[in-house]
N, C-alpha and C positions, 0 to 999 in steps of 0.2 A: 370804463371810459375815463380819460384824463385830459387835462388841458396843458398844452405846451406852447412855447414861443419859438417860432422859426425865424431866424435872421437870414434873409435871402438876398443875394446880390442881384440887383436889377440894373440893367443898362445895356450898352452896346459898345462898339469899337471906339466911340467918341468919349466914353466915360460912363460913370454910374456910381451907385452907392448901395449900402445895405438897407433893406426895409424889413421891419418887424411885422410878423403875422401871428396872431394868437388863434389857435385852432384846437378843436377836440381831436383826440387820438383814440381809436378803438383798439382793443386787445388784438394782438397778432399782426398789427400793421407794420409795414416797412417804410423807410423814408420816402420811397417813390409814391406809395399810397397817400402819404400826407401831402406831398407836393401836388398830387392830382386833386386832392380835396381843396387845397388853397387855390389852385388854378380854377376849379369849378365854382367856388363860392366867393373868393375875394380878389383874385387877380387873373381874370380871364385872358389877359394878353401876355402872361408869363410864358417864356419859351423854355421847354424842357425836352431833351432828346431821350427817347426810350423806344424799345421795340418788344422784346420777348417777355420781360418781367420774370425771367427764370434764371438769370445769371449766366446766360450763354451767348448773348449777342454783343455784350460789351458797350452798348450804346449809352447807358445811363451813368457813365463814369463822371464823378464830380468830387469836389473836396468837401467833406463833412467834418466840421470841427477841425479843419486843417489837415485832415488825412484823406488821401485819394481812396475812394471806395466806389463800389457799385451801389446806387441808391436802392435798387431792387433787392439787394442782399443784406442791407443794413437794417437790422430789426430795431424797432422803437423801444422794445423792452430792455435794450442795452443802455438806455439813458434814463436818468432820474427826471421826475416831473419838474424839478428845480433847474435843470439844465436848459440853457438857451442853445438851441441847435443852429449852428452857423453853416449855411450851404452856399457854395460858390463854384464857378466853373473851374476846370483844370487850369491852373495858373501858368503853365508852361506854354500854352497855345493861345493864339489871338481869339478874343471874344467876338462872337457873332451877335448874340443877344441873350441876355440874362444868363442861364445856366448852360447855354450851348456855345461851344467853341469850335474853331476851325482846325481840324486835325489833318488837313491835306498834306502837310509837310511830311508826315509819316509815310504816305503812299509814295512820295518822291524818293525816300530812303530805300524803300523796297526795290525800286528799279536798279539800285546799285549792285544787287546780288544776282549773279548770273544763274540761269536755270539749272536744274538737276541734269547731270551728264553721266548716264550709267555706263558701266563697262560692257563690252560685248557679252552676250550669253555664252554659256558653255556649249560644247559640241552637240548636246542634245536639245539646245534651244532654251534651256532654263538658266535662271540666275540662282545662285546659292549664297546664303548668308548664315552666319552663326546667330542663334537666337539671342545671345547676350548682346550682340552688336545691335540687333533690332530693338531690344528692350532699352538700350542706352539712349536712343533718340526718340523713343515713342512719346515720352512726356512732353516734348516740345510741340507736339501736334495738338495739345490741349489748349494752346494759346487762343483766346477769343478776341484779341486785338482791341482790348478796352483802353490801352495806352496809359493805364495807371502807372506802369513801370517807367514809361517815357516821361510822364508828368513829374514823378518824384525824383528822377535822376538829376542830381545837382550839377552834373557836367553840362547837361542840356539847359537846365533852368538858370543856373547862376554863372556859368563860365563862358557863355557866348560861343559854344563850340558846335552849334548846329550845322555849320558849314563843313565840319571835319569829323563829327562823331554821329553815328546813326542811332545810337541808343540801345538799351537792353533788348527791346522787342526784336530788333533786326540782327543783333548778335545771336539771339536764340535761333533765328532762321538760318543764319550762316553756320551755326554749330550743327544744326540738323543735317546740313549738307557735308560739312567738313568731316563729321563723324559717321556719315553714312557709309556702310561697307561697300556699296556699289558705285559711289560717285568717284569719277576719275579726274574731275577738274581740279587744278592746283589753285586753291582759294586763299592760301596763306598770304601772298603779297597784298591781295585786296583787303583781307582782314586787318592787316597792319596799317595800310595806307588809306584806301577809300572808306573803310568802315571805322577806322580810328580806334581799334581795340585798346591801344595804349593809354587812352585818356581815362578809361575806367580804373578807379583805384579801390574797387572791391569793398564798398561800404555795405553792400547787401540791402540797401534801402529798396531796390527794385523787387527783390525776392520777398521782402516783408509785406508789400502791398499786393502781390499777385493773387487774384481771387481763385485761381486754379492751382495754387500751391506748387507752381513749377520751381524747381531748383535753379533759377536763372543764373545766379552767381556761381555756385559750386559745380553745377553740371554742364553749363554752357560757356560762360565767360572765362572762367579759369582754364578749362581745357583749351580754349582758343588762344589764350595768352601763352600757355605752355607750348603750343604749336609754333607760335611766333618766336618765342624765346629759343626753342630748339633749332629753328631755321636760321635765325639771324644773330643770336647772341651766345650760343653754345660754342666755346672754343674748339671742342672736339669735332663738332659738326663742320665748323669753318675749315679746319685742317683737312677733313675728309673731302670737302668740296674742292679744295685746292689740289689735292693729290689725285682724286678720282674724276673730278669734274661732274660728280653726281650729287643730287640733293638727297640727303637722308630723309626718310619718312618721318612723319610727325609723331608726337607722343602717343603711345598705345593706350 
């Protein structure tokens, strides 16, 4: 057992400040365990959002020493006893109370993406896909919607683009459909315009904080940008459209 100081943001939408709590930490604890101990013994009115405590629900996302993390997956043995551990809500979204913020903006962005539209089945009633095409999009399904990638995205946080950029989480969802071998919806105009793919300048900060280790930047966002470039900015494709009146397919 060791003793640590936790500096926790306390307040609501009207304002607040950090409060220090000194508490014992047992071997094997994660940050969420310590928050529960502080909640039980020192701050019974402290608001903390959590659910599964297994890194699969995404509910306990918060900023720990300035880095967006899941509190249930952040082990205390990563910190020295001398460290003051600062815990605050995700800074990109409005605070409700203490460590809980309002992430409803994200659900509004999800509505901008049209549903999966599969091609008709083959004559025998079956759909056929190449396994490599399935594998390409499978990792996107691991997303637990913790919104850590949304929180760390500087386009959303610092550039005031919430009205024009949906963020990395929803570019992942768009990529899962654009790259799906059976989807026949033309999504490239929406990717460029409604979803705002051009605002991302590929810093890879979203990939760095993803608890599921999804290749957000390299495997989702960059392919979407390639599709947009191929459609709108490739001079060869532009000439082909003028000559044939047809849209060339996206990057393979």
